[in-house]
C-alpha positions as CSV (number, residue, x, y, z in Angstrom):
1,M,-39.9,-108.2,-23.8
2,E,-36.8,-107.4,-26.0
3,S,-38.2,-109.2,-29.2
4,S,-41.8,-107.6,-29.1
5,M,-40.2,-104.3,-28.6
6,E,-37.6,-104.7,-31.5
7,A,-40.9,-105.6,-33.4
8,L,-42.6,-102.4,-32.4
9,V,-39.7,-100.3,-33.4
10,A,-39.9,-102.3,-36.8
11,H,-43.3,-101.1,-37.1
12,I,-42.7,-97.5,-36.3
13,Q,-39.9,-97.4,-38.6
14,G,-41.7,-98.5,-41.4
15,L,-45.3,-97.0,-40.9
16,S,-44.4,-93.3,-40.6
17,S,-44.6,-92.3,-44.2
18,T,-48.1,-91.9,-45.3
19,P,-51.4,-90.8,-43.6
20,E,-52.5,-94.5,-44.0
21,E,-49.5,-95.9,-42.6
22,V,-49.8,-93.7,-39.7
23,A,-53.2,-94.7,-39.1
24,H,-52.4,-98.1,-39.2
25,L,-49.4,-97.7,-36.6
26,H,-51.6,-95.6,-34.5
27,S,-53.8,-98.9,-34.1
28,I,-50.7,-100.8,-33.2
29,L,-49.7,-98.4,-30.7
30,K,-52.8,-98.1,-28.8
31,Q,-52.7,-102.1,-28.5
32,S,-49.3,-101.9,-27.2
33,E,-49.9,-99.2,-24.5
34,E,-50.5,-101.4,-21.4
35,S,-47.1,-103.0,-22.2
36,L,-45.0,-100.1,-22.9
37,R,-46.3,-98.6,-19.5
38,A,-45.6,-101.9,-17.7
39,H,-41.9,-101.8,-19.3
40,S,-41.4,-98.1,-18.9
41,S,-37.9,-98.2,-17.5
42,R,-36.4,-100.3,-20.4
43,L,-37.7,-98.0,-23.2
44,A,-34.7,-95.6,-23.4
45,P,-32.2,-97.5,-25.6
46,F,-35.5,-98.1,-28.1
47,L,-35.9,-94.1,-28.3
48,H,-32.4,-93.7,-29.8
49,Q,-33.4,-96.0,-32.7
50,L,-36.0,-93.7,-33.6
51,D,-35.7,-90.1,-35.6
52,P,-38.7,-87.9,-33.7
53,S,-38.8,-85.8,-36.9
54,V,-39.9,-88.8,-38.9
55,H,-41.4,-91.3,-36.2
56,T,-43.1,-88.8,-34.3
57,L,-46.3,-90.9,-33.3
58,G,-44.1,-94.0,-31.9
59,Y,-41.5,-91.9,-30.5
60,L,-44.4,-89.8,-28.7
61,Y,-45.9,-93.1,-27.4
62,L,-42.3,-94.5,-26.3
63,L,-41.2,-91.2,-24.6
64,E,-44.7,-90.6,-22.8
65,A,-44.6,-94.1,-21.4
66,Y,-40.9,-93.8,-20.6
67,L,-41.8,-90.4,-18.5
68,S,-44.6,-91.8,-16.8
69,G,-42.4,-94.2,-14.7
70,P,-40.1,-93.3,-12.0
71,I,-37.0,-91.2,-13.2
72,S,-34.1,-90.2,-11.1
73,R,-32.7,-86.4,-10.9
74,Q,-29.7,-87.7,-13.1
75,Q,-32.0,-89.4,-15.5
76,A,-34.1,-86.3,-15.8
77,A,-31.3,-84.3,-16.6
78,D,-30.0,-86.5,-19.4
79,L,-33.4,-86.6,-21.0
80,L,-34.1,-83.0,-20.8
81,S,-32.2,-82.3,-24.2
82,S,-34.1,-85.3,-25.8
83,V,-37.6,-84.0,-24.7
84,V,-36.7,-80.5,-26.1
85,D,-35.3,-82.1,-29.5
86,F,-38.7,-83.9,-29.5
87,I,-40.8,-81.0,-29.2
88,N,-38.7,-78.8,-31.7
89,S,-38.6,-81.5,-34.6
90,C,-42.0,-83.2,-33.7
91,L,-44.7,-83.5,-36.7
92,V,-47.9,-81.3,-36.1
93,E,-50.1,-83.8,-37.9
94,Q,-48.9,-86.9,-35.8
95,I,-49.0,-85.2,-32.4
96,C,-52.5,-83.9,-33.1
97,L,-53.5,-87.6,-33.3
98,V,-52.8,-87.7,-29.4
99,P,-52.7,-84.5,-28.0
100,D,-53.2,-85.7,-24.5
101,K,-50.1,-87.7,-24.7
102,F,-48.2,-84.5,-26.3
103,T,-49.2,-82.2,-23.3
104,S,-48.2,-85.0,-20.9
105,V,-44.6,-85.0,-22.4
106,C,-44.4,-81.1,-22.1
107,R,-45.9,-81.1,-18.5
108,S,-43.0,-83.8,-17.7
109,L,-40.7,-81.2,-19.3
110,K,-42.0,-78.4,-16.9
111,D,-41.8,-80.6,-14.2
112,Q,-38.3,-81.7,-14.9
113,V,-36.7,-78.2,-15.2
114,M,-38.5,-77.0,-11.9
115,Q,-37.0,-80.0,-10.2
116,L,-33.6,-79.1,-11.6
117,Q,-34.0,-75.5,-10.9
118,V,-33.6,-74.2,-14.6
119,P,-37.0,-72.8,-15.5
120,M,-35.5,-70.8,-18.4
121,R,-34.5,-74.3,-20.4
122,G,-38.2,-74.8,-20.5
123,V,-39.3,-71.5,-21.5
124,A,-38.4,-71.5,-25.3
125,P,-39.6,-75.3,-25.8
126,L,-43.3,-75.0,-24.2
127,R,-43.6,-71.9,-26.5
128,T,-43.1,-73.9,-29.6
129,A,-45.2,-76.7,-28.1
130,I,-48.1,-74.2,-27.7
131,R,-47.9,-73.2,-31.3
132,K,-47.8,-76.8,-32.5
133,I,-50.5,-77.9,-30.4
134,Q,-52.9,-74.9,-30.9
135,S,-55.8,-75.1,-33.4
136,S,-55.2,-71.2,-33.8
137,S,-53.8,-68.3,-32.1
138,E,-57.3,-67.6,-30.3
139,H,-56.9,-71.2,-28.8
140,L,-56.2,-71.4,-24.9
141,T,-54.4,-74.7,-24.5
142,T,-53.6,-76.3,-21.3
143,L,-50.0,-75.6,-21.8
144,H,-50.3,-71.7,-21.7
145,S,-50.4,-71.5,-17.9
146,D,-47.4,-73.8,-17.5
147,F,-45.4,-71.7,-20.1
148,L,-46.3,-68.5,-18.2
149,L,-45.3,-70.2,-14.9
150,L,-41.8,-71.0,-16.3
151,C,-41.6,-67.3,-17.7
152,L,-42.5,-66.4,-14.0
153,L,-40.0,-68.5,-12.1
154,S,-37.3,-67.5,-14.9
155,K,-38.1,-64.0,-14.5
156,S,-38.6,-64.1,-18.6
157,Y,-41.5,-61.8,-18.2
158,K,-41.1,-60.3,-22.1
159,A,-40.9,-64.0,-23.4
160,G,-44.4,-64.4,-22.0
161,L,-45.7,-61.6,-24.1
162,S,-45.4,-63.2,-27.1
163,I,-48.4,-65.7,-25.9
164,L,-50.2,-63.0,-23.5
165,E,-50.8,-60.6,-26.6
166,D,-52.8,-63.2,-28.4
167,D,-56.6,-62.5,-28.2
168,I,-58.2,-65.9,-26.8
169,Y,-61.5,-66.8,-27.5
170,E,-61.5,-70.6,-27.6
171,V,-61.0,-72.1,-23.8
172,D,-60.9,-76.2,-23.0
173,Q,-61.0,-75.9,-19.2
174,P,-62.2,-73.1,-17.0
175,R,-59.1,-73.5,-14.7
176,D,-56.7,-72.9,-17.5
177,L,-58.2,-69.7,-18.4
178,F,-58.1,-68.9,-14.2
179,L,-54.1,-69.6,-14.3
180,Y,-53.6,-68.0,-17.7
181,C,-54.9,-64.7,-16.5
182,Y,-53.6,-64.7,-12.9
183,Y,-50.1,-65.6,-14.2
184,G,-50.3,-63.2,-17.1
185,G,-51.6,-60.4,-14.4
186,I,-48.3,-61.3,-12.5
187,I,-46.1,-61.0,-15.4
188,Y,-47.4,-57.5,-16.5
189,I,-47.1,-56.4,-12.7
190,G,-43.2,-57.4,-13.2
191,L,-43.1,-55.4,-16.2
192,K,-44.9,-52.3,-14.4
193,R,-47.6,-52.5,-17.2
194,F,-50.6,-52.1,-14.5
195,R,-53.5,-51.6,-16.8
196,K,-52.7,-54.7,-18.6
197,A,-52.5,-56.4,-15.1
198,L,-55.6,-55.2,-14.0
199,E,-57.1,-56.4,-17.2
200,C,-55.9,-59.9,-16.6
201,L,-56.9,-59.9,-12.9
202,H,-60.1,-58.6,-13.8
203,N,-60.9,-61.6,-16.0
204,V,-59.9,-64.0,-13.1
205,V,-62.5,-62.1,-10.7
206,T,-65.3,-61.5,-13.0
207,A,-65.0,-65.2,-14.9
208,P,-68.2,-67.3,-14.5
209,M,-67.9,-69.5,-11.3
210,T,-70.3,-71.8,-9.2
211,T,-68.0,-72.1,-6.2
212,L,-65.0,-70.0,-5.2
213,N,-61.5,-70.9,-6.0
214,A,-58.2,-70.3,-4.5
215,I,-57.0,-68.7,-7.7
216,A,-59.9,-66.2,-7.9
217,V,-59.1,-65.4,-4.1
218,E,-55.4,-64.6,-4.9
219,A,-56.3,-62.7,-7.8
220,Y,-58.7,-60.5,-6.1
221,K,-55.7,-59.6,-3.3
222,K,-53.5,-58.5,-6.2
223,Y,-56.6,-56.7,-8.0
224,I,-56.9,-54.5,-5.1
225,L,-53.6,-53.7,-4.6
226,V,-53.1,-52.9,-8.7
227,S,-56.4,-50.7,-8.7
228,L,-55.0,-48.7,-5.8
229,I,-51.7,-48.2,-7.8
230,L,-53.3,-47.3,-11.0
231,N,-56.6,-45.8,-10.1
232,G,-56.4,-44.5,-6.5
233,Q,-59.5,-46.7,-5.8
234,V,-61.0,-50.2,-6.1
235,L,-64.3,-50.1,-8.4
236,A,-67.4,-52.1,-7.8
237,F,-67.9,-55.5,-9.1
238,P,-69.2,-55.1,-12.7
239,K,-72.9,-56.6,-13.1
240,Y,-71.6,-59.7,-15.2
241,T,-69.6,-60.9,-11.9
242,S,-70.9,-64.2,-10.9
243,S,-72.9,-64.3,-7.5
244,T,-70.4,-66.3,-6.1
245,A,-67.8,-63.9,-6.5
246,Q,-69.7,-61.1,-5.2
247,R,-70.8,-62.7,-2.2
248,N,-67.8,-64.3,-1.1
249,L,-64.4,-62.7,-2.6
250,K,-64.7,-60.0,0.1
251,N,-64.9,-62.3,2.9
252,H,-61.4,-64.0,2.2
253,T,-59.8,-60.6,1.4
254,Q,-60.6,-58.3,4.5
255,T,-57.0,-57.2,5.5
256,Y,-56.8,-56.0,1.5
257,N,-60.2,-54.5,1.9
258,D,-59.1,-52.5,5.1
259,L,-56.0,-51.3,3.2
260,S,-58.1,-49.8,0.6
261,T,-60.1,-48.2,3.2
262,C,-57.2,-46.8,4.6
263,Y,-55.6,-45.6,1.5
264,A,-58.8,-43.6,0.4
265,T,-58.2,-41.3,3.6
266,G,-55.0,-40.0,1.7
267,K,-53.1,-40.1,5.0
268,Y,-49.4,-41.6,4.2
269,S,-48.4,-42.1,8.2
270,E,-52.1,-44.1,8.7
271,L,-51.3,-46.1,5.5
272,E,-47.6,-46.8,6.6
273,A,-48.8,-47.9,9.9
274,F,-51.6,-50.3,8.8
275,I,-49.0,-51.9,6.5
276,Q,-46.6,-52.4,9.2
277,S,-49.2,-53.9,11.6
278,N,-50.1,-56.4,8.7
279,V,-46.5,-57.1,7.3
280,E,-46.6,-60.8,8.0
281,K,-49.9,-61.3,6.2
282,F,-48.8,-59.5,3.1
283,Q,-45.2,-61.1,3.2
284,S,-47.0,-64.6,3.3
285,D,-49.3,-63.8,0.2
286,N,-46.1,-62.5,-1.6
287,N,-47.4,-59.3,-1.8
288,L,-45.2,-57.1,0.2
289,G,-43.4,-55.6,-2.7
290,L,-46.5,-54.6,-4.2
291,V,-48.0,-53.7,-1.1
292,K,-44.9,-51.0,-0.9
293,Q,-45.6,-49.9,-4.5
294,V,-49.2,-49.1,-3.2
295,L,-47.5,-46.9,-0.3
296,S,-45.4,-45.0,-2.8
297,S,-48.2,-44.3,-5.0
298,L,-50.3,-42.5,-2.2
299,Y,-47.7,-39.7,-2.7
300,K,-48.6,-39.6,-6.6
301,R,-52.2,-39.8,-5.7
302,N,-52.3,-36.8,-3.2
303,I,-50.4,-34.6,-5.7
304,Q,-52.7,-35.2,-8.3
305,R,-55.6,-34.3,-5.8
306,L,-53.5,-30.9,-5.5
307,T,-53.7,-30.4,-9.2
308,Q,-57.7,-30.2,-9.2
309,T,-57.4,-27.6,-6.4
310,Y,-54.6,-25.3,-7.2
311,L,-53.2,-23.7,-10.3
312,T,-49.7,-22.9,-8.7
313,L,-48.0,-24.1,-5.5
314,S,-44.7,-24.2,-4.0
315,L,-42.7,-27.0,-3.6
316,Q,-42.7,-26.7,0.0
317,D,-46.4,-26.4,0.2
318,I,-46.5,-29.8,-1.8
319,A,-44.1,-31.4,0.6
320,N,-46.2,-30.4,3.7
321,A,-49.7,-31.5,2.0
322,V,-48.5,-34.8,1.0
323,Q,-46.1,-35.6,3.8
324,L,-42.9,-35.7,2.2
325,R,-39.9,-34.6,4.3
326,T,-38.1,-32.0,1.9
327,P,-39.2,-29.8,-1.1
328,K,-36.3,-31.4,-3.1
329,E,-38.4,-34.8,-2.5
330,A,-41.6,-33.2,-3.6
331,E,-39.5,-32.0,-6.9
332,M,-38.6,-35.6,-7.8
333,H,-42.0,-36.8,-7.5
334,V,-43.4,-34.0,-9.5
335,L,-40.7,-34.5,-12.2
336,R,-41.6,-38.1,-12.2
337,M,-45.1,-37.6,-12.8
338,I,-44.6,-35.2,-15.5
339,Q,-42.2,-37.5,-17.2
340,D,-44.8,-40.4,-16.8
341,G,-47.6,-38.2,-18.3
342,E,-49.6,-38.3,-15.0
343,I,-49.7,-34.6,-14.4
344,Y,-49.1,-31.5,-16.8
345,A,-47.1,-29.2,-15.0
346,T,-43.9,-26.6,-15.0
347,I,-41.3,-26.1,-12.1
348,N,-39.8,-22.6,-12.0
349,Q,-36.3,-23.6,-10.4
350,K,-35.8,-19.9,-9.5
351,D,-38.6,-19.5,-6.8
352,G,-39.6,-23.1,-6.5
353,M,-43.0,-22.4,-7.7
354,V,-45.3,-25.5,-9.6
355,S,-47.7,-24.2,-12.1
356,F,-50.4,-26.9,-13.1
357,H,-51.8,-26.9,-16.7
358,E,-54.6,-28.6,-18.5
359,D,-54.0,-31.6,-20.9
360,P,-52.3,-30.0,-23.7
361,E,-53.6,-33.0,-26.1
362,Q,-55.9,-31.7,-28.8
363,Y,-56.6,-35.3,-30.1
364,K,-55.7,-34.0,-33.8
365,S,-52.1,-35.2,-34.2
366,C,-51.2,-38.0,-36.7
367,E,-50.0,-40.2,-33.9
368,M,-53.4,-39.9,-32.0
369,I,-55.5,-40.2,-35.1
370,E,-53.7,-43.2,-36.0
371,H,-54.2,-44.7,-32.5
372,I,-58.2,-44.0,-32.8
373,D,-58.1,-45.5,-36.0
374,T,-56.3,-48.7,-34.6
375,S,-58.8,-48.8,-31.7
376,I,-61.9,-48.6,-33.9
377,Q,-60.3,-51.2,-36.2
378,R,-59.9,-53.5,-33.2
379,L,-63.5,-52.9,-31.7
380,M,-64.8,-53.6,-35.3
381,A,-63.1,-57.0,-35.5
382,L,-64.1,-57.6,-31.9
383,S,-67.8,-56.9,-32.8
384,K,-67.4,-59.2,-35.7
385,K,-66.1,-62.0,-33.6
386,L,-68.8,-61.8,-30.9
387,G,-71.5,-61.8,-33.8
388,S,-69.9,-65.1,-35.1
389,I,-69.7,-66.6,-31.6
390,D,-73.3,-65.5,-30.7
391,E,-74.4,-67.1,-34.0
392,Q,-72.7,-70.5,-33.4
393,I,-74.2,-70.9,-29.9
394,S,-77.6,-70.0,-31.4
395,C,-77.1,-73.2,-33.5
396,D,-75.8,-75.4,-31.0
397,P,-78.2,-78.2,-30.6
398,A,-77.4,-78.6,-26.7
399,Y,-78.1,-74.7,-26.6
400,V,-81.4,-75.0,-28.6
401,T,-82.7,-77.9,-26.6
402,K,-82.2,-76.1,-23.2
403,V,-83.6,-72.9,-24.5
404,G,-86.7,-74.9,-25.7
405,R,-87.2,-76.7,-22.5
406,E,-87.0,-73.3,-20.6
407,R,-89.6,-71.7,-23.1
408,A,-91.8,-74.6,-22.7
409,R,-91.7,-74.7,-19.1
410,F,-92.3,-70.6,-18.8
411,D,-95.5,-71.1,-21.3
412,F,-96.8,-73.7,-19.1
413,D,-96.7,-71.7,-16.0
414,D,-98.1,-68.7,-18.0
415,F,-100.8,-71.2,-18.7
416,D,-101.4,-72.1,-15.3
417,S,-101.6,-68.4,-14.1
418,V,-104.7,-67.5,-16.2
419,P,-107.8,-67.7,-14.5
420,H,-110.2,-70.8,-15.4
421,K,-113.1,-68.3,-16.3
422,F,-111.1,-67.1,-19.1
423,L,-110.3,-70.3,-20.4
């Protein structure tokens, strides 16, 4: 074993310069793969003889084999810095020869930091790994969801935005998309960016699926809660939602559907009682904090309803209407809503009267024009991208073959349906 490994290390050191040498080394390493795995526990000393910034391919083969074997907690802690150094210094052109092995090493890093309960240490390295293995920023890799999971566990929500703000058009595996959008939704919830959270959760719920999965069920529970906080209601499924989701999701989220129905009545005391009677369910789903925000949002929703009926109203009347204890509490809620731009109103401190106003936005300020222009440019870019994707699909041999078969079958059916007297 020692002599063969020394020979392999010599090959790695001598064949890592040019693309031709690396290709030859790759064939040697593939032949040695079984031997490396069989002796994984003895590979650590040989890793120290290699420079990951120069001998990336060989180092990756040895590191992946070593990590595939049994590793103690202490070994994991000692190895953590080596894995991080490798991810930071490895050569992109060499890891792209064996992306599955690179992904495996990164997943091992994720498992190690979770086992050691230091998820923060994996956030920056995984972000680096994603950028190295991506074909473009539009490509969703299998590492995206692992990165977002570590952001959640370490409460590094803002770190996740560096990945979440990319526009994704290429997906390798459906499960990657489900987890990416689900974790992304939770991160946006943590940042109180409920509109973006709803968008992510909406993508999970409406994604194509032939069988219902647990990720979609959990996403729909949060989708209901965020919808109530943001919009005060849960909209019906759009037409493009899969029939599987439309038929089955509500059956697995009955408590949340009942919560939505109770919320629609606008009665704070009834909603509070419903939540209290189902608190264990919400707690077991890790949604209790979000449910409490739903309860709090009912005050806001009821105040917004008042603005549609009255031009002026006293703080005492507002407190009575929305079931707040004192006019002071009503004033705090109204002030917060004015500050957040959720209502337009002024409070007369002298007589405690609130005057409700129309939206003062005239849509002609420089900021608004710039915002509209940015939105138009984004929509034009999206339209161009969709046109390009449609063209690619139309030229795909598998798609053309399938459409041809379908067309031939329909033509044959139409032929059979014509009365014989007309033939």
